[in-house]
N, C-alpha and C positions, 0 to 999 in steps of 0.2 A: 546616923540620924534617919528616922523613917520618912518615907515619902509616899503619899497616896495621890493618885491622879483620878480625875473624873472626866469622862469623855461623853460626847453627844454627837448624834448624826446630824449633818447638814445636808438638806435636800436642795438640789438646784438643777436647772435646765441649762444645758450648754448648746449654743448655736453651732452646729457642725458645719453647715454650709447653707448658702443662699444661692439659688439657681433661677435664672430667668431665660425665657426663650419665646420666640414667635414661631408659629408653625401653621402651615396651610392644611386645611381639612376640606376635601372635595368629595363629592358623591352625586349620584343620580337619585331623583325622587320620582316615584310613580304617582300620578294623580289618582285619587280614589275613584272607584266606579260611580259613586253617587255624585261626583263633581263633573261639571261640563269640561269640554276640551279647552286647551289654552292656546291663545293666539300670541300674546306677548305678556311679559312681566310688567306690572305697574310699579310695584315696590315691595321691599321686604326688609325686615329687621330681625335680629337674632339675639338669643340669650344663651349663656354658657352654664351648664350644670356639671359639677364635678361629682362623680359617683364613688370614687375611692382611689386608693393607691396600694401598691405592693412593692416591697423591697426584696430583691433577689440578686445575689452575686454582684453586689456593688452597683446595681442599677435600680432606678425607681420607675415603676410603671404607673402612669396616670391614666385613668379611664374616665370617660364622661360622655355627655351628649350635648348637642346643639339644637335648640328649638328655634325653628324659623317660621315666622308669621309672614305669609305670602299673599299678596293680592295680584290677580292676573286678569287680563281682558279675555273674553270669550267670544265666539262667533254668534251667540244666541242674542237675538234682538231684545227679548223680554228680560234677560238677565245678562247684560253685557259685562258684569264684573263678578268674579267669584273669589273666594278666599279659602285658604287651608293652612294648617299647621303641620310642618314636617319635622321629623326627628332624624338627626344624623349622629350615629355613635362614632367615637374616636378613641384612640389610645396613643400615648406618646411615652417614649423612654428617655430618662435622664441618666447620664453617667454620673455616679456619685461614689467614688472609691471608698470614702469613709463611712458610707451608710451601713448601718447594722440592722438586723432584722427587728430589733426592739426599739429602733429610733421612731420618733414621732414626726409625721409629715403633715405640714400645714400648707394647703394649696389655695392660692387665690388666682383668679383669672377673669378674663372678659373677652368678648368678641370684638375685635378691633374694626373689622369690616366684613361685609357679606355681599357677594355678587350672585345673582340668580338669572339663569337664561333658559329659554325654551329650546329643548332638543327636538321634540316633536309634540304633537297635540296632547299626548298622554305622558310625556316625560319631561322633567326639568333637571337642570344641573345647578348645584350650589357650590360655591367656593367661599370658605370662611377663613379669614386670617384671625387666629386667636393668640392671645398673650397669656402666658402662664408664669407665675412666680411660685417657687417652692422654698419653704423654710424647713430645713432639716434640723431637728432638735433631738437631744438625748437626755432622758432623765437619769441623773447620777446622784451619788451621795458620797460624802467624805466624813470620816470619823475624826473629830478634832478634840483636843484637850481643852476643856472649858474651865477647869479649876484644879489647883494644886494644894494639897494639904501638907505643908512642910513648915517648920517653925520659922525659918528665916529666908524663905524663898521670896524673891522679888519677881513679879510678873508684869509683863507688858501686854495689856489687853486691847482688843479691838472689837467694836460692835459691827457686825456684818449683816447685810440684808440682801438676800438673793431671791429671785422669782422662780417659781416652778408650777407646772400644771398639776393640780391635785387630782382631778378627775374629769371625765367628759361623758357625754351621752347625747343621744338623738332619737327622735321618733317622728312619725308622720301624723299629720292631722288633715282633715278635709274641711274646707270652708265652703259653705253653700248659702246662697241667697238669690231670691228672685227679684229682678229689677224691672221697672216700667219706664223706659226712656221717654216716651211720648206723653206730654201733658194733654195734647188734643186727643180726646177719646175717639174722634172720627178718623184718625190716621192709624192704619195698621202696619205692622212689620211683616215684610215678606221673607227676608232672609238675613241671617247674621253672617257678615263677611269676615270679621276680624275680631279677635279677643286676645288681650294680653293682660298680665297682672304683675305687680311688684310689691314687695313688702316694705313699708315705711314705719317710722315712729315706733320702734320696738322698745319695750320696757320690761326688764326682768325683775323678778322678786324671788329671792332665795329663802327657802325654809328648809327644815331638816328633811333630808332624803329626797327633795324634789326642788325643781325650779319652775315657777310660773312665768310664762312668756306671753305678754300681751302686746298686740301690734295692730297695724292697719294694713289691709290689703287694698291697694289702689288699682282699680280695674278700668280698662279702656275697651270699648266696643265700637265697631263701625257696622252699620246695618243699612239694608235697602228697604225703602218704604214701599208699601203696596199701593202704588199710584199708576195712573195711565202711562206716564212717561217715567223712566227710571229716575229715582230721586234717592239721595244718600244723606245720612246723618250719622252723628256719633254721640257717645255718652260716656261720661266719666263719673265714677262714684267710689267712695271709700266704704269698705266693709271691715268692721272690727272683729277681732278674733282673740281667743285666749287658749293656751294649751300648756299642760303640765308635762315636763320631761323628768322622768324618774332617774335620780342619781343617788345611789345608796349613801355616799359619803358627803353629800352636799351639806354645807354649814353656812350660817348667815354671815360669818366672818370672811368668807371667800368673795372674790370679785369675778363676775362672769364676763364671758365673751360670747355673743349670740350671733349665729348665722342662720338666717331663714332663707331657704331656697324654694322658689316656685317650681315644683317638679312638672306640673301639668296644669293647664287651665282649659276648661271647656265652657262654651257658651251655646246653649240649646234653646231654640224658640219653644216656649211652653204653650202660648196661644198667640192671638193676634197682637197683643200689647205687652206681653211679658217675656223676658229672657231669663233663663235659669243659669246662674253662674256656679260652677263647681271647680275649685282649685285644690290641688294636692300640694301641701307644704311639707318640706323637711325642716324640722326645727332642731338645730344643733347647738349644744351648749358646752363650752369649755370653762372649767372653774380653776382659778389661779389663787395661789397663796404666796405670801412673802415669808420666807424662813428667816427669822431674826435670831441671831445667837451672839453671845460674847465669847470669842475664842482667844486663846493665848498665843501671841505671835512670838514672844521671846521670854526667857526665864533665866535667872541665875540665883545662886545662893551666896550669902556673905561668908559662910563658914565651910561650904562643901563644894566639890567639883561636880557639876551636873552635865549630863550628855542628853541632847535633844535630837529627835528625829523630826526634820522639817519637811513638809510637803506643801503643795499648792494646787489650786484648781482655778479654772476660769469660769465664772458664773455670770449670768445675765441679770442685770438689775434694771428694772423699769424706772427710768429717771424722769420721764416726761409723758404725759397723757393729756391731750387737749381735744375737746369737742367744741368746734366752732361752726359757724355758718358763713357761707360766702354768697353774697347777692350779686347776680350778674344782670346787667341790662345791655343788651346788644341788638343791633339791627342787621338783618341779613336780607339779601335780595333774592326773590323767587322769580320763576319764569313769568312772562307777561300774561299768560293765560289763567293765572290764579284768580278765583272768584271768592272762595271762602275756605277757611281752615276746618278740616274735619278732625284731625288728631295731630298732636305734636308730642314726641317723647324723645328721651335721650338717656345716655349713660355716661356719667363723668368718668374720665380715665386719667389717673395720675401719670406723670412723666418723671423727668429728671428733677433732682433737688440740689440745692447748694446751701451752705451755712456761712453766714457772714454777718459781722457786727451784731451778734446776739439774736439773730433772726434765722428762721428756716424759710427759704424760698422754694416753693414747689410749683413746677409748671404742669399744666394739665390741658386737656382738650375735651370739649363737650360736643360729640357728634349728635345732631338732632335729626330725627326722621320726621318729615312733614308730609302728611297725607292731606290733600286738598281737593276741592271741587273746581272743575273747569267746565267750559262749555261742552267739551267732548266727553266729560265723565269724571272719574276719579283719577288723580295724578299723584306723583310722589317726587319728593326732592330730598336729598341728603345734604345737610350743611354742617360745617364745623365751626365751633366757637373756641378759640384758644383763650386761656386764662392763666393767671398766676396767683397762688395763694401764699400769704405771708403770715407767719405766726411768730410771736415773741418767745424766745427761749434762750435766755442769757446763759443758762447752765449747760447748753449743748456744746459738745466738742465735734471737730470735723470727723473724727474716726468713730463716732457713735453710729449705731445702726438706726436709720430712720425708716419708719413704715407709715405710709399714708394711704388712707382709704377714702374715696369720695362716693357719695350717694346722692342722686338727684331726688330731693324731697318734694319739690314743687316747681311747676313750670306753667306759665301762662303766656299768651301771645295776643297781639292785636295787629290786624292787617291794615296797612295804609298804602293803597295802590298795590304794587307788587313788592313793597317793603314790609317785612315782618319784624315787628318789635317783640323781642323775646325777653321775658323777665323770669328768672328762675332763682331758686335757692338750693345750694349744694351743701349737704352735711359733710363736714370735714373732720375726720379723726386722724390725728397725728400722734404716733407713739415713738419714743426714743428709748433704746436699750444700750446699756454700756457693758462691755466685756470687762469684768473686774478680775484681775489676777490677785487672788486671795491666798496668802501664805498662812500656814498654821502649823502648830506643833502636834504631831500625832503620837508622840511618846516621850517620856522623860524618865531617866534613870540616874542613879548616883554612879559616878565614874569609879572604876577600879583603882584609879590613881587617887589616893587619899591625901597626897601632898598638896597643901595649900600654902602659897607664897606668903611670907610674913611681910606685911606692908609697913613702911615707915609711919611714924606717928603723924607727920605732916609732909605732904608732897605738893610741889608746884608743877602743874602740867600746862603745856602749851597746846591749844586746840588745833587739830589738823583740818584741812578742807573737808567739808561735808560731815564732820564729826558732830554727833548730837549729844545732848545731855545724858540720854540713856546710855549711849556708847561709853561715855566717860564713867558713869556710875557703875556699869557692869565691869569695866576694865579694872577699876580700883576697889571693887567689892564694897560699895557704899550705896546710898540712895540718891536719887535726883533731888529730892526735897532737902536732904542734908547738905548737898553741894550748894543749893540755892541759899539756904540759911547762912552758911559759913561765908559765902561770897556776896551776901546781901543782893541777890538777883531778884528782880521783879517779874522776869519772864524767862522762859527756857530756851530762847533763841541764842545760839552761839555763832560767833564769827571766827574764821581762821585767824590764828595769831593771838586770840584771847588767852589770858593766863588765869588759871583757877587754882585756888588753894584746896587741897583734898585732905580732910582729917580722917584718920583711920577710925573705922567703926570698931567699937568694943564688942567682943564676942561674949554672948551670954553663956554662963556656966550651965 
């Protein structure tokens, strides 16, 4: 009897390893010649930029930069506060014995804490505690039998769905805009002390061969007014941007993952009332697909002996993807000398999680950097707000891989004495992936042993523990439906000790 098989390739990503670490990055910073001497540090905050990674000899090299926005006190009476942005490069090795050169490395990280000190009037020292998470994946494929053309072959099929990264791309764009912080035309700006920016509200649109990324750049500046006595103020604004990322194989059926990184931000005084903002953004896009196939898990023939080659692979299936928002309202105490808030910013950081009663509980912390006015000038305070985010996920199991990302989308505050009422909204994305052990048949051939046992016309069998209807049908060379019809079964569930009547299948001539 002839047998023809049809095969198809199944593409999938396998999670090789997940690595996490904390590491200290230290270094000295020279104050630029155009900046005044430093007496003491007022405050600083930092952002992490990942530049890339390289896999060599079972190790992963991660390279990046840390941008530090620093305000410091000077000995100059007319300009007692100065600001600067410093860049510190870093590299870190991860041991990953299973890493291969063609593996995909996804890196997420943030600056957990920054300390900045004055070494001398022209040199500062920074210490950064950074948190890095590495997800090591490998694109793989399996050739599975999806159909068998044989007269009396009985197949057991399974629909599978596995996730894989189809393509990726990135490119830089520059966002420029002039802003006028002062509504009073009689007030001039003397100097820009501080500038930072973060990307919020990203919306992608996929078309053939490209991805349009639209988003909002939220910009903060602190500046000194041109007044007889030093006076300071701040300004916050949103700048819209759009950028195309060319990806040759992009299709509208894919689903994107966007990562926009502010590589650099500059604020330059254009005239007495205008500040020019220029930000360099790296827009990265990863496109994912679900490979859905029907594969044959088992096969037998009523009239012939078949031999199957069975294999298996572990693929990742995205079983949960939730975008929610968490609103926090907290009160923090500031020093007694606080007069007014200049700027408040933060970066929500995910922590440990637990799964219980159909819910995912994710602990996090929101460090907030508060720049404020006091009688003696500009001051700084670093506060932390712990929080817990809860999402409903009845389908989640304890051994599923949970990935949480938090982004601060909005933060406002009001001062009541030295108490600061903080209201903020955190964008929360929670994904869950399941490692699925998927078995499949890679080849089917007719056995050289052509002897087929002659079955009795009627057999009574007793069901063993964990034996299924498929097992029984295969054993007695009949079909599951035939057994159900003969025994008047309404469902295919069997219990150990059940007795079934098996009627011999008539072979076709």
